[in-house]
Each structure stands twice: as structure tokens, then as C-alpha cells.
N, CA, C and O atoms as CSV, one atom per row, in Angstrom:
chain,resi,resn,atom,element,x,y,z
A,1,MET,N,N,147.640,87.125,65.319
A,1,MET,CA,C,147.505,86.696,66.671
A,1,MET,C,C,146.615,85.475,66.666
A,1,MET,O,O,145.683,85.500,65.863
A,2,ARG,N,N,146.748,84.459,67.399
A,2,ARG,CA,C,145.960,83.282,67.584
A,2,ARG,C,C,145.182,83.574,68.785
A,2,ARG,O,O,145.596,84.143,69.795
A,3,VAL,N,N,143.865,83.065,68.537
A,3,VAL,CA,C,142.829,82.890,69.569
A,3,VAL,C,C,142.374,81.571,69.545
A,3,VAL,O,O,142.077,81.011,68.489
A,4,TYR,N,N,142.278,80.892,70.940
A,4,TYR,CA,C,141.713,79.447,71.053
A,4,TYR,C,C,140.314,79.356,71.520
A,4,TYR,O,O,139.700,78.294,71.420
A,5,LYS,N,N,139.773,80.435,72.032
A,5,LYS,CA,C,138.341,80.296,72.501
A,5,LYS,C,C,137.505,81.092,71.643
A,5,LYS,O,O,137.640,82.280,71.347
A,6,LYS,N,N,136.492,80.151,71.233
A,6,LYS,CA,C,135.602,80.615,70.330
A,6,LYS,C,C,134.616,81.790,70.758
A,6,LYS,O,O,134.271,82.657,69.954
A,7,GLN,N,N,134.209,81.760,72.014
A,7,GLN,CA,C,133.485,82.900,72.515
A,7,GLN,C,C,134.533,84.340,72.529
A,7,GLN,O,O,133.967,85.431,72.460
A,8,LEU,N,N,135.673,84.306,72.597
A,8,LEU,CA,C,136.551,85.445,72.582
A,8,LEU,C,C,136.580,85.751,71.146
A,8,LEU,O,O,136.564,86.952,70.879
A,9,MET,N,N,136.616,84.981,70.230
A,9,MET,CA,C,136.700,85.326,68.783
A,9,MET,C,C,135.453,85.875,68.467
A,9,MET,O,O,135.514,86.847,67.715
A,10,ILE,N,N,134.261,85.503,68.855
A,10,ILE,CA,C,132.824,86.089,68.474
A,10,ILE,C,C,132.982,87.499,69.113
A,10,ILE,O,O,132.571,88.407,68.391
A,11,GLU,N,N,133.351,87.768,69.981
A,11,GLU,CA,C,133.508,88.868,70.734
A,11,GLU,C,C,134.192,90.087,70.007
A,11,GLU,O,O,133.775,91.243,69.929
A,12,LEU,N,N,135.461,89.486,69.446
A,12,LEU,CA,C,136.378,90.208,68.897
A,12,LEU,C,C,135.701,90.671,67.440
A,12,LEU,O,O,135.907,91.784,66.956
A,13,VAL,N,N,135.007,89.827,66.923
A,13,VAL,CA,C,134.590,90.109,65.493
A,13,VAL,C,C,133.373,91.043,65.822
A,13,VAL,O,O,133.172,91.950,65.014
A,14,ARG,N,N,132.563,90.942,66.867
A,14,ARG,CA,C,131.412,91.910,67.089
A,14,ARG,C,C,132.066,93.231,67.416
A,14,ARG,O,O,131.383,94.235,67.214
A,15,LEU,N,N,133.392,93.391,67.932
A,15,LEU,CA,C,133.893,94.696,68.073
A,15,LEU,C,C,134.674,95.358,66.857
A,15,LEU,O,O,135.345,96.389,66.898
A,16,GLY,N,N,134.418,94.480,65.698
A,16,GLY,CA,C,134.895,95.138,64.591
A,16,GLY,C,C,136.194,94.594,64.013
A,16,GLY,O,O,136.615,95.074,62.961
A,17,HIS,N,N,136.881,93.585,64.657
A,17,HIS,CA,C,137.962,92.929,64.215
A,17,HIS,C,C,137.844,91.859,63.210
A,17,HIS,O,O,137.043,90.944,63.398
A,18,ASP,N,N,138.647,91.909,62.062
A,18,ASP,CA,C,138.431,91.040,60.837
A,18,ASP,C,C,139.070,89.649,61.425
A,18,ASP,O,O,140.135,89.705,62.041
A,19,LEU,N,N,138.481,88.556,61.248
A,19,LEU,CA,C,138.881,87.234,61.408
A,19,LEU,C,C,139.656,86.894,60.198
A,19,LEU,O,O,139.066,86.893,59.117
A,20,HIS,N,N,141.058,86.573,60.267
A,20,HIS,CA,C,141.994,86.292,59.127
A,20,HIS,C,C,141.818,84.870,58.516
A,20,HIS,O,O,141.706,84.650,57.310
A,21,HIS,N,N,141.810,83.956,59.479
A,21,HIS,CA,C,141.547,82.700,58.982
A,21,HIS,C,C,141.524,81.669,60.165
A,21,HIS,O,O,141.858,82.107,61.265
A,22,THR,N,N,141.182,80.401,60.067
A,22,THR,CA,C,140.878,79.379,61.046
A,22,THR,C,C,141.894,78.238,60.721
A,22,THR,O,O,142.416,78.233,59.606
A,23,GLU,N,N,142.174,77.357,61.553
A,23,GLU,CA,C,142.830,76.115,61.272
A,23,GLU,C,C,142.440,75.296,62.332
A,23,GLU,O,O,141.845,75.819,63.274
A,24,ARG,N,N,142.702,73.960,62.338
A,24,ARG,CA,C,142.507,72.935,63.364
A,24,ARG,C,C,143.788,73.101,64.257
A,24,ARG,O,O,144.921,73.361,63.853
A,25,ASN,N,N,143.342,72.877,65.679
A,25,ASN,CA,C,144.238,72.900,66.730
A,25,ASN,C,C,145.206,71.639,66.503
A,25,ASN,O,O,144.666,70.544,66.350
A,26,LYS,N,N,146.403,71.718,66.478
A,26,LYS,CA,C,147.569,70.791,66.159
A,26,LYS,C,C,147.447,69.634,67.366
A,26,LYS,O,O,147.611,68.430,67.170
A,27,ASN,N,N,147.134,70.236,68.624
A,27,ASN,CA,C,147.103,69.295,69.785
A,27,ASN,C,C,145.790,68.642,69.818
A,27,ASN,O,O,145.818,67.516,70.314
A,28,ASN,N,N,144.681,69.049,69.427
A,28,ASN,CA,C,143.318,68.460,69.518
A,28,ASN,C,C,142.571,68.875,68.228
A,28,ASN,O,O,142.059,69.988,68.113
A,29,ARG,N,N,142.536,68.013,67.349
A,29,ARG,CA,C,141.893,68.141,66.162
A,29,ARG,C,C,140.396,68.483,65.963
A,29,ARG,O,O,139.819,68.832,64.933
A,30,LYS,N,N,139.904,68.290,67.243
A,30,LYS,CA,C,138.446,68.518,67.528
A,30,LYS,C,C,138.197,70.126,67.532
A,30,LYS,O,O,137.124,70.615,67.177
A,31,LEU,N,N,139.392,70.948,68.004
A,31,LEU,CA,C,139.200,72.394,68.160
A,31,LEU,C,C,139.742,73.244,67.029
A,31,LEU,O,O,140.533,72.777,66.209
A,32,GLN,N,N,139.332,74.434,66.992
A,32,GLN,CA,C,139.616,75.180,65.934
A,32,GLN,C,C,140.703,76.492,66.659
A,32,GLN,O,O,140.596,76.918,67.809
A,33,VAL,N,N,141.438,76.817,65.917
A,33,VAL,CA,C,142.262,78.154,66.435
A,33,VAL,C,C,141.852,79.102,65.310
A,33,VAL,O,O,141.696,78.742,64.144
A,34,TYR,N,N,141.665,80.552,65.842
A,34,TYR,CA,C,141.175,81.581,65.034
A,34,TYR,C,C,142.261,82.581,65.065
A,34,TYR,O,O,142.833,82.967,66.085
A,35,PHE,N,N,142.505,82.983,63.798
A,35,PHE,CA,C,143.656,84.035,63.713
A,35,PHE,C,C,143.092,85.476,63.155
A,35,PHE,O,O,142.227,85.701,62.308
A,36,PHE,N,N,143.886,86.354,63.927
A,36,PHE,CA,C,143.472,87.810,63.628
A,36,PHE,C,C,144.756,88.593,63.201
A,36,PHE,O,O,145.820,88.148,63.631
A,37,GLU,N,N,144.788,89.705,62.409
A,37,GLU,CA,C,145.759,90.489,62.257
A,37,GLU,C,C,146.008,91.249,63.465
A,37,GLU,O,O,145.144,91.924,64.025
A,38,ASP,N,N,147.426,91.102,63.927
A,38,ASP,CA,C,147.775,91.535,65.130
A,38,ASP,C,C,147.692,93.024,65.086
A,38,ASP,O,O,148.004,93.596,64.041
A,39,SER,N,N,147.269,93.753,66.210
A,39,SER,CA,C,147.339,95.252,66.265
A,39,SER,C,C,147.284,95.788,67.823
A,39,SER,O,O,147.125,94.960,68.719
A,40,GLU,N,N,147.394,96.925,68.072
A,40,GLU,CA,C,147.426,97.355,69.405
A,40,GLU,C,C,145.932,97.240,69.941
A,40,GLU,O,O,145.641,96.816,71.060
A,41,GLN,N,N,145.012,97.687,68.960
A,41,GLN,CA,C,143.730,97.621,69.435
A,41,GLN,C,C,143.097,96.339,69.778
A,41,GLN,O,O,142.240,96.193,70.649
A,42,LEU,N,N,143.639,95.329,68.945
A,42,LEU,CA,C,143.126,93.958,69.060
A,42,LEU,C,C,143.673,93.568,70.628
A,42,LEU,O,O,142.936,92.984,71.422
A,43,GLU,N,N,144.978,93.947,70.941
A,43,GLU,CA,C,145.712,93.565,72.171
A,43,GLU,C,C,144.901,94.288,73.317
A,43,GLU,O,O,144.732,93.686,74.377
A,44,ARG,N,N,144.365,95.629,73.131
A,44,ARG,CA,C,143.483,96.145,74.164
A,44,ARG,C,C,142.366,95.353,74.312
A,44,ARG,O,O,142.148,94.749,75.362
A,45,ASP,N,N,141.555,95.294,73.243
A,45,ASP,CA,C,140.274,94.415,73.314
A,45,ASP,C,C,140.379,93.060,74.059
A,45,ASP,O,O,139.524,92.702,74.870
A,46,ILE,N,N,141.391,92.379,73.765
A,46,ILE,CA,C,141.574,91.202,74.383
A,46,ILE,C,C,141.610,91.162,75.798
A,46,ILE,O,O,140.928,90.510,76.589
A,47,ALA,N,N,142.624,92.059,75.996
A,47,ALA,CA,C,142.895,92.490,77.664
A,47,ALA,C,C,141.507,92.753,78.447
A,47,ALA,O,O,141.099,92.207,79.473
A,48,LYS,N,N,140.913,93.740,77.665
A,48,LYS,CA,C,139.548,94.237,78.298
A,48,LYS,C,C,138.434,92.877,78.481
A,48,LYS,O,O,137.830,92.641,79.527
A,49,LEU,N,N,138.341,92.175,77.389
A,49,LEU,CA,C,137.368,91.034,77.406
A,49,LEU,C,C,137.922,90.028,78.477
A,49,LEU,O,O,137.083,89.563,79.248
A,50,THR,N,N,139.253,89.626,78.626
A,50,THR,CA,C,139.619,88.695,79.568
A,50,THR,C,C,139.925,88.862,80.825
A,50,THR,O,O,140.342,88.021,81.621
A,51,GLY,N,N,139.642,90.313,81.032
A,51,GLY,CA,C,139.748,90.845,82.561
A,51,GLY,C,C,141.228,91.218,82.797
A,51,GLY,O,O,141.636,91.195,83.958
A,52,HIS,N,N,142.014,91.538,81.859
A,52,HIS,CA,C,143.399,91.588,82.154
A,52,HIS,C,C,143.765,93.122,81.902
A,52,HIS,O,O,142.942,93.820,81.311
A,53,GLU,N,N,144.974,93.664,82.331
A,53,GLU,CA,C,145.345,94.923,82.141
A,53,GLU,C,C,146.290,95.025,80.863
A,53,GLU,O,O,147.284,94.305,80.764
A,54,TYR,N,N,145.962,95.877,79.971
A,54,TYR,CA,C,146.758,96.280,78.707
A,54,TYR,C,C,148.037,96.832,79.085
A,54,TYR,O,O,148.041,97.934,79.632
A,55,VAL,N,N,149.311,96.121,78.837
A,55,VAL,CA,C,150.615,96.981,79.050
A,55,VAL,C,C,151.129,97.252,77.761
A,55,VAL,O,O,151.333,96.338,76.962
A,56,GLU,N,N,151.394,98.647,77.451
A,56,GLU,CA,C,151.840,99.149,76.277
A,56,GLU,C,C,153.268,98.511,76.063
A,56,GLU,O,O,154.095,98.469,76.973
A,57,LYS,N,N,153.497,98.025,74.817
A,57,LYS,CA,C,154.762,97.610,74.453
A,57,LYS,C,C,155.677,98.896,74.242
A,57,LYS,O,O,155.207,99.957,73.831
A,58,ALA,N,N,157.052,98.715,74.562
A,58,ALA,CA,C,157.972,99.545,74.425
A,58,ALA,C,C,158.330,99.731,72.833
A,58,ALA,O,O,158.501,98.746,72.115
A,59,HIS,N,N,158.418,100.944,72.388
A,59,HIS,CA,C,158.932,101.158,71.084
A,59,HIS,C,C,160.258,100.878,70.944
A,59,HIS,O,O,161.079,101.289,71.764
A,60,GLU,N,N,160.677,99.964,69.621
A,60,GLU,CA,C,162.057,99.818,69.448
A,60,GLU,C,C,162.535,100.876,68.520
A,60,GLU,O,O,161.815,101.247,67.594
A,61,ASN,N,N,163.690,101.370,68.718
A,61,ASN,CA,C,164.460,102.350,67.816
A,61,ASN,C,C,165.451,101.777,66.894
A,61,ASN,O,O,166.098,102.513,66.148
């Protein structure tokens, strides 16, 4: 999962999520994009940190 805000990346790492890698933003080379392994807990934590409500994904059969 991509994260564009440095402060959000820092908070996610503090919560125990592993930063997978970073790369330059293709639209603005001065900025970094932070990549995390996508997980339900990561999505929950991002929702909590950004003031949004987490909506559980429907399971595919």
C-alpha cells in the first residue's frame, strides 16, 4: 500500500508496521512515496490515524 504523507508513515512504523520500501514521487521528484505490505490491520490503523471509519472488505468466494 502506498502512503504519501511522511508523518503518517512515521506513525504507522511506530504502531509496528514494517516499511517495505520508498521511491520518488513520479509527479514531484522532491517527494517520497512510502510502501507498506497491505493488511487489514494497516488499513484499520490508517483509517484511525486519518480520522476515517474503517469499512471491512467483502470476502470473495
